[in-house]
N, C-alpha and C positions, 0 to 999 in steps of 0.2 A: 107662706111656704108652698113650694110646688110639689106636686106628686111626682113620684119617680117610678118608672117602669123598667122592666128588663125583658128583652126579647132574645131568643136564641135558637140555634139549630143544633140538634144532637143526632148523631148517626150511631146506630148500634151495629154490632157484628152480625154477619149472616146467621140466621137461625136463632137469634137472641131477642126477638121482638117481645115474646111473652115475658121473658126475664126482665127486659127493660121496662115494660109496663108495670111489672110488680114492684120494681125499684121506684118508679114514679109514684105509685100508690102509697108506698111507705114514706116517701119524701113529703107528699101532700098531707098525709096524716100527721107527720112529725111537726109540720109547721102551721097547721090549721089554726092554732090559738096564738100565733105570734102577734104581738102588738103592732098595729100599723099595716098589717097585711090585708089587702082588700080583695085581690084576685091572684090565684095561683093555679096555673093550668098547663097541661101538656096536650099536644095534638099530633095525631099521626099523619104523616105526609106520604110521599111515594116510597115504596120499598122499605128501606131501613132508616128513613129520615123521620125525625120528630121535631116539633116546634114547641117552644116554651114561651109563656107570657106570664108575667107577674106585675102587679100594681101595688105600690106601697104609698102610704100617706105622705111620706117625706124621706129625706136623706137619712135621718136617724133610723127609721124603720129598715131602710135598705142595709145600713151598716150592721144592724142586729140580726138580719135574716140568716138563718142556718146555723146559729151559734149554740142552740140547745143540744144536749147529748143525743136525743133521739134523731135529730136531723143529721148530726155528724155520723152516726152509725148508719143511717140510711144512705148517706152520700158515699160512704166507704164501699158499698156494694156497687155503686155506679160505674167505677172504673173497669171492672171486669167484663162488662157487657158493651162498653163503648168501642167503636172502631177508631175513633180519633177524639182529641180533646173537643169539648163543646165550644161552639162559637157564640159567646154571650155579649150583649151590648146593653149598657145602661142608658136609658133615654128619659126625656121629659115629655109627657103627653101634652099636645097642644089643642087638639080637637077630638071629641069622642061622643058617641051615642052610648048610653048605658051607664056612664059615670061622669062626675064632674072632674075637670082637669085642674 
């Protein structure tokens, strides 16, 4: 089975950076014990742009991601601070330092 990654770009509304980062913290806490989740991270880019990266052990782990009640509640707060829908892409890692593909 191949690992599965998700990469994405998220843009928050002007002045909502602190609120966006609080939502990210809630989401990270809500999924930290998910089976098959290896890496789950958010990164600040320029201005109101954030980048997301997650690594799962396999497709089943990806399908189960975000399905617990705490994650659904955290994700509900996400929409009010986003400037546009997130751009997310599911990918398969081919080469990496720091983890086996």
